DSSP file (Angstrom, degrees, kcal/mol; ACC not computed):
  #  RESIDUE AA STRUCTURE BP1 BP2  ACC     N-H-->O    O-->H-N    N-H-->O    O-->H-N    TCO  KAPPA ALPHA  PHI   PSI    X-CA   Y-CA   Z-CA
    1    1 A M              0   0    0      0, 0.0    27,-3.1     0, 0.0     2,-0.4   0.000 360.0 360.0 360.0 137.1  -80.1 -146.3  -51.0
    2    2 A Q  E     +a   28   0A   0     25,-0.2     2,-0.3    27,-0.0    27,-0.2  -0.984 360.0 175.1-125.5 135.5  -81.0 -149.9  -50.4
    3    3 A V  E     -a   29   0A   0     25,-2.8    27,-3.0    -2,-0.4     2,-0.1  -0.931  29.3-114.2-132.0 157.1  -79.1 -153.0  -51.6
    4    4 A N  E  >  -a   30   0A   0     -2,-0.3     4,-2.4    25,-0.2    27,-0.2  -0.432  36.6-102.6 -85.5 169.3  -79.5 -156.7  -51.1
    5    5 A I  H  > S+     0   0    0     25,-1.3     4,-2.4     1,-0.2     5,-0.2   0.889 119.8  52.9 -61.2 -42.6  -77.0 -158.8  -49.2
    6    6 A L  H  > S+     0   0    0      1,-0.2     4,-2.2     2,-0.2    -1,-0.2   0.924 111.4  46.1 -60.6 -44.7  -75.4 -160.3  -52.3
    7    7 A E  H  > S+     0   0    0      1,-0.2     4,-2.5     2,-0.2    -1,-0.2   0.900 111.1  53.1 -64.1 -40.6  -74.8 -156.8  -53.8
    8    8 A A  H  < S+     0   0    0     -4,-2.4     4,-0.2     1,-0.2    -2,-0.2   0.882 109.9  48.8 -62.1 -38.1  -73.4 -155.5  -50.5
    9    9 A K  H >< S+     0   0    0     -4,-2.4     3,-0.6     1,-0.2    -2,-0.2   0.924 117.4  39.2 -67.6 -44.0  -70.9 -158.4  -50.4
   10   10 A T  H 3< S+     0   0    0     -4,-2.2    -2,-0.2     1,-0.2    -1,-0.2   0.777 126.9  34.2 -79.3 -25.8  -69.8 -157.9  -54.0
   11   11 A E  T 3X S+     0   0    0     -4,-2.5     4,-2.4    -5,-0.2    -1,-0.2   0.051  77.4 125.1-115.2  23.8  -69.8 -154.1  -53.9
   12   12 A F  H <> S+     0   0    0     -3,-0.6     4,-2.6    -4,-0.2     5,-0.2   0.896  74.0  49.6 -55.4 -47.6  -68.7 -153.5  -50.3
   13   13 A S  H  > S+     0   0    0      1,-0.2     4,-2.2     2,-0.2    -1,-0.2   0.906 112.2  48.5 -59.6 -42.1  -65.8 -151.3  -51.1
   14   14 A K  H  > S+     0   0    0      2,-0.2     4,-2.0     1,-0.2    -1,-0.2   0.892 110.9  50.7 -65.7 -39.3  -67.8 -149.1  -53.4
   15   15 A L  H  X S+     0   0    0     -4,-2.4     4,-1.8     2,-0.2    -2,-0.2   0.913 110.1  49.3 -65.1 -42.5  -70.6 -148.8  -50.8
   16   16 A V  H  X S+     0   0    0     -4,-2.6     4,-3.2     1,-0.2    -2,-0.2   0.915 109.4  52.9 -61.5 -42.5  -68.1 -147.8  -48.1
   17   17 A K  H  X S+     0   0    0     -4,-2.2     4,-2.6     1,-0.2     6,-0.3   0.882 105.6  54.3 -61.5 -39.2  -66.7 -145.2  -50.5
   18   18 A L  H  <>S+     0   0    0     -4,-2.0     6,-1.7     2,-0.2     5,-1.2   0.909 114.2  40.9 -61.0 -42.2  -70.2 -143.8  -51.2
   19   19 A I  H ><5S+     0   0    0     -4,-1.8     3,-0.9     4,-0.2    -2,-0.2   0.936 114.9  51.7 -68.4 -47.5  -70.6 -143.3  -47.4
   20   20 A E  H 3<5S+     0   0    0     -4,-3.2    -2,-0.2     1,-0.3    -3,-0.2   0.858 112.5  44.4 -60.8 -39.1  -67.1 -142.0  -46.9
   21   21 A T  T 3<5S-     0   0    0     -4,-2.6    -1,-0.3    -5,-0.2    -2,-0.2   0.535 112.6-116.5 -85.7  -6.6  -67.3 -139.4  -49.6
   22   22 A G  T < 5S+     0   0    0     -3,-0.9    -3,-0.2    -4,-0.5    -4,-0.1   0.560  80.1 124.5  84.5   7.5  -70.7 -138.2  -48.5
   23   23 A K  S   <S+     0   0    0     -5,-1.2     2,-0.4    -6,-0.3    -4,-0.2   0.772  82.4  30.1 -70.1 -24.3  -72.4 -139.2  -51.8
   24   24 A E        -     0   0    0     -6,-1.7    -2,-0.3     1,-0.1    -1,-0.2  -0.999  65.7-156.7-131.9 137.2  -74.8 -141.3  -49.6
   25   25 A D  S    S-     0   0    0     -2,-0.4    16,-0.6     1,-0.3     2,-0.3   0.851  82.0  -7.8 -76.8 -36.7  -75.8 -140.5  -46.0
   26   26 A S  E     - B   0  40A   0     14,-0.1     2,-0.4    -4,-0.0    -1,-0.3  -0.987  58.5-145.9-156.1 157.3  -76.7 -144.1  -45.3
   27   27 A I  E     - B   0  39A   0     12,-2.1    12,-3.5    -2,-0.3     2,-0.5  -0.997  14.5-148.4-130.4 127.4  -77.1 -147.4  -47.1
   28   28 A I  E     -aB   2  38A   0    -27,-3.1   -25,-2.8    -2,-0.4     2,-0.5  -0.821   6.4-153.6 -96.3 130.5  -79.6 -150.0  -46.1
   29   29 A I  E     -aB   3  37A   0      8,-3.1     7,-2.8    -2,-0.5     8,-1.9  -0.917  18.3-165.0-104.7 127.1  -78.8 -153.7  -46.6
   30   30 A A  E     -aB   4  35A   0    -27,-3.0   -25,-1.3    -2,-0.5     2,-0.5  -0.837  19.1-151.0-117.5 149.1  -81.8 -155.9  -47.0
   31   31 A R  E >  S- B   0  34A   0      3,-2.5     3,-1.9    -2,-0.3   -27,-0.0  -0.982  90.1 -14.1-115.6 120.7  -82.5 -159.6  -46.9
   32   32 A Y  T 3  S-     0   0    0     -2,-0.5    -1,-0.2     1,-0.3   -28,-0.0   0.858 130.9 -54.4  53.8  38.1  -85.4 -160.7  -49.1
   33   33 A G  T 3  S+     0   0    0      1,-0.2    -1,-0.3    -3,-0.1   -29,-0.0   0.382 114.6 116.6  81.9  -4.4  -86.4 -157.0  -49.4
   34   34 A K  E <  S-B   31   0A   0     -3,-1.9    -3,-2.5     1,-0.0    -1,-0.2  -0.874  70.4-119.1-101.5 122.0  -86.6 -156.5  -45.7
   35   35 A P  E     +B   30   0A   0      0, 0.0    -5,-0.3     0, 0.0     3,-0.1  -0.329  43.8 157.7 -59.3 131.7  -84.1 -154.0  -44.2
   36   36 A V  E     +     0   0A   0     -7,-2.8     2,-0.4     1,-0.4    -6,-0.2   0.576  59.2  32.5-127.6 -24.2  -81.7 -155.6  -41.7
   37   37 A V  E     -B   29   0A   0     -8,-1.9    -8,-3.1     2,-0.0     2,-0.5  -0.996  57.1-157.4-140.1 142.4  -78.6 -153.3  -41.5
   38   38 A K  E     -B   28   0A   0     -2,-0.4     2,-0.5   -10,-0.2   -10,-0.2  -0.978   9.7-155.8-121.3 121.5  -78.0 -149.6  -41.9
   39   39 A M  E     +B   27   0A   0    -12,-3.5   -12,-2.1    -2,-0.5     2,-0.3  -0.827  27.0 155.5 -94.1 128.9  -74.5 -148.3  -42.9
   40   40 A T  E     -B   26   0A   0     -2,-0.5     2,-0.2   -14,-0.2   -14,-0.1  -0.897  49.5 -76.9-141.2 171.8  -73.8 -144.8  -41.8
   41   41 A V        -     0   0    0    -16,-0.6     2,-1.1    -2,-0.3     3,-0.1  -0.532  42.0-126.1 -70.6 136.8  -70.7 -142.7  -41.1
   42   42 A Y    >   -     0   0    0     -2,-0.2     3,-1.1     1,-0.2    -1,-0.1  -0.762  26.8-169.4 -85.5 101.1  -69.2 -143.4  -37.7
   43   43 A N  T 3  S+     0   0    0     -2,-1.1    -1,-0.2     1,-0.2     4,-0.1   0.636  72.3  71.7 -73.8 -16.3  -69.2 -139.8  -36.3
   44   44 A D  T 3  S+     0   0    0      1,-0.1    -1,-0.2    -3,-0.1    -2,-0.0   0.706  98.7  51.9 -73.5 -17.7  -67.1 -140.5  -33.2
   45   45 A V  S <  S-     0   0    0     -3,-1.1    -1,-0.1     0, 0.0     2,-0.1  -0.974  89.8-121.5-122.3 126.1  -64.0 -140.9  -35.3
   46   46 A P        -     0   0    0      0, 0.0     2,-0.5     0, 0.0    -3,-0.1  -0.416  27.3-123.3 -65.8 138.7  -62.8 -138.4  -37.8
   47   47 A I        -     0   0    0     -2,-0.1     2,-0.3   -27,-0.1    -6,-0.0  -0.695  37.0-177.0 -82.2 129.1  -62.5 -139.8  -41.4
   48   48 A S        -     0   0    0     -2,-0.5     2,-0.2     2,-0.0     5,-0.1  -0.822  33.4 -94.2-123.7 164.0  -59.1 -139.3  -42.7
   49   49 A K        -     0   0    0     -2,-0.3     4,-0.0     1,-0.1     0, 0.0  -0.574  33.8-130.6 -74.4 141.3  -57.3 -140.0  -46.0
   50   50 A R  S >  S+     0   0    0     -2,-0.2     3,-1.6     2,-0.1     2,-0.3   0.889  86.5  80.9 -63.5 -42.2  -55.6 -143.3  -45.9
   51   51 A I  T 3  S+     0   0    0      1,-0.3    -2,-0.1     2,-0.1     0, 0.0  -0.501 107.1   9.4 -70.2 128.1  -52.2 -142.0  -47.2
   52   52 A G  T >  S+     0   0    0     -2,-0.3     3,-1.3     1,-0.0    -1,-0.3   0.550  83.6 132.6  84.0   8.4  -50.2 -140.4  -44.4
   53   53 A I  T <  S+     0   0    0     -3,-1.6    -2,-0.1     1,-0.3    -3,-0.1   0.815  79.3  38.2 -63.6 -29.8  -52.5 -141.5  -41.6
   54   54 A A  T >> S+     0   0    0     -4,-0.2     3,-2.6     2,-0.0     4,-0.7   0.271  82.5 143.6-103.7  10.6  -49.6 -142.7  -39.5
   55   55 A K  T <4 S+     0   0    0     -3,-1.3    -4,-0.0     1,-0.3     0, 0.0  -0.277  76.5   7.9 -56.5 127.6  -47.2 -139.9  -40.4
   56   56 A G  T 34 S+     0   0    0      2,-0.3    -1,-0.3     1,-0.0    -2,-0.0   0.388 110.2  89.9  83.2  -3.6  -45.1 -139.0  -37.4
   57   57 A K  T <4 S+     0   0    0     -3,-2.6     2,-0.4     1,-0.0    -2,-0.2   0.624  80.4  57.2 -98.6 -16.0  -46.3 -141.9  -35.4
   58   58 A L     <  -     0   0    0     -4,-0.7     2,-0.5     2,-0.0    -2,-0.3  -0.894  62.9-159.4-118.7 146.1  -43.7 -144.4  -36.4
   59   59 A K        -     0   0    0     -2,-0.4    -2,-0.0    -3,-0.0     0, 0.0  -0.989   9.5-149.8-125.2 128.4  -39.9 -144.3  -36.1
   60   60 A S        -     0   0    0     -2,-0.5     4,-0.0     1,-0.1    -2,-0.0  -0.696  30.5-100.2 -93.6 149.4  -37.6 -146.4  -38.3
   61   61 A P    >   -     0   0    0      0, 0.0     3,-1.4     0, 0.0     4,-0.1  -0.307  26.8-120.3 -66.3 152.0  -34.2 -147.5  -36.9
   62   62 A D  T 3  S+     0   0    0      1,-0.3     3,-0.4     2,-0.1    -2,-0.0   0.804 112.8  50.8 -62.2 -30.2  -31.2 -145.5  -38.1
   63   63 A D  T >  S+     0   0    0      1,-0.2     3,-1.9     2,-0.1    -1,-0.3  -0.007  70.5 125.9 -98.4  29.9  -29.7 -148.7  -39.7
   64   64 A L  T <  S+     0   0    0     -3,-1.4     3,-0.4     1,-0.3    -1,-0.2   0.850  77.5  43.2 -55.7 -38.4  -32.8 -149.7  -41.6
   65   65 A D  T >  S+     0   0    0     -3,-0.4     3,-1.5     1,-0.2     4,-0.3   0.259  80.8 112.2 -93.1  12.4  -30.9 -149.8  -44.9
   66   66 A K  T <  S+     0   0    0     -3,-1.9     3,-0.3     1,-0.3    -1,-0.2   0.835  83.6  34.8 -56.4 -39.0  -27.9 -151.7  -43.5
   67   67 A Y  T 3> S+     0   0    0     -3,-0.4     4,-2.4    -4,-0.3    -1,-0.3   0.182  80.6 113.0-105.9  16.6  -28.5 -154.9  -45.3
   68   68 A N  H <> S+     0   0    0     -3,-1.5     4,-2.5     1,-0.2     5,-0.2   0.902  78.8  49.3 -56.4 -44.7  -29.9 -153.6  -48.6
   69   69 A D  H  > S+     0   0    0     -4,-0.3     4,-2.2    -3,-0.3    -1,-0.2   0.916 112.0  48.0 -63.6 -43.4  -26.9 -154.8  -50.7
   70   70 A E  H  > S+     0   0    0      1,-0.2     4,-2.0     2,-0.2    -1,-0.2   0.906 112.8  48.4 -64.2 -41.6  -26.9 -158.3  -49.2
   71   71 A I  H  X S+     0   0    0     -4,-2.4     4,-1.5     2,-0.2     6,-0.2   0.907 109.7  52.5 -65.7 -41.7  -30.6 -158.6  -49.8
   72   72 A A  H  <>S+     0   0    0     -4,-2.5     5,-3.5    -5,-0.2     3,-0.2   0.909 109.5  49.5 -60.6 -42.1  -30.3 -157.4  -53.4
   73   73 A E  H ><5S+     0   0    0     -4,-2.2     3,-1.7     3,-0.2    -1,-0.2   0.888 105.6  56.9 -64.9 -39.3  -27.6 -160.0  -54.0
   74   74 A L  H 3<5S+     0   0    0     -4,-2.0    -1,-0.2     1,-0.3    -2,-0.2   0.837 109.8  45.6 -60.3 -32.9  -29.8 -162.8  -52.6
   75   75 A F  T 3<5S-     0   0    0     -4,-1.5    -1,-0.3    -3,-0.2    -2,-0.2   0.233 123.9-103.6 -96.3  13.9  -32.5 -161.9  -55.1
   76   76 A G  T < 5S+     0   0    0     -3,-1.7    -3,-0.2     1,-0.2    -2,-0.1   0.658  78.8 132.2  78.0  15.6  -30.0 -161.7  -58.0
   77   77 A G      < -     0   0    0     -5,-3.5    -1,-0.2    -6,-0.2     3,-0.0  -0.335  63.1 -95.5 -93.6 178.0  -29.9 -157.9  -58.1
   78   78 A V        -     0   0    0     -2,-0.1    -1,-0.1    -3,-0.1    -5,-0.0  -0.786  45.2-104.7 -94.0 135.0  -27.1 -155.5  -58.2
   79   79 A P              0   0    0      0, 0.0   -10,-0.1     0, 0.0    -1,-0.1  -0.261 360.0 360.0 -57.4 144.9  -25.9 -154.0  -54.9
   80   80 A L              0   0    0     -3,-0.0   -11,-0.0     0, 0.0    -2,-0.0   0.469 360.0 360.0 -76.5 360.0  -27.1 -150.4  -54.4
């Protein structure tokens, strides 16, 4: 698949999704019809689903919810 630079700028997320899902092996970006860039899957890094990518890598403090009531009151809400 080949697209021009303007299309690549406006449709970048969609183009990445095509590569990521395997619907396209590569996408060529052209300037004035001349190919200048080739987008492909980066094989050195496994592609993962965005949700849950950091699961188990972060630890929240035990008192994370300590100030929830005060914050709710500051924003005019009802304490939890």
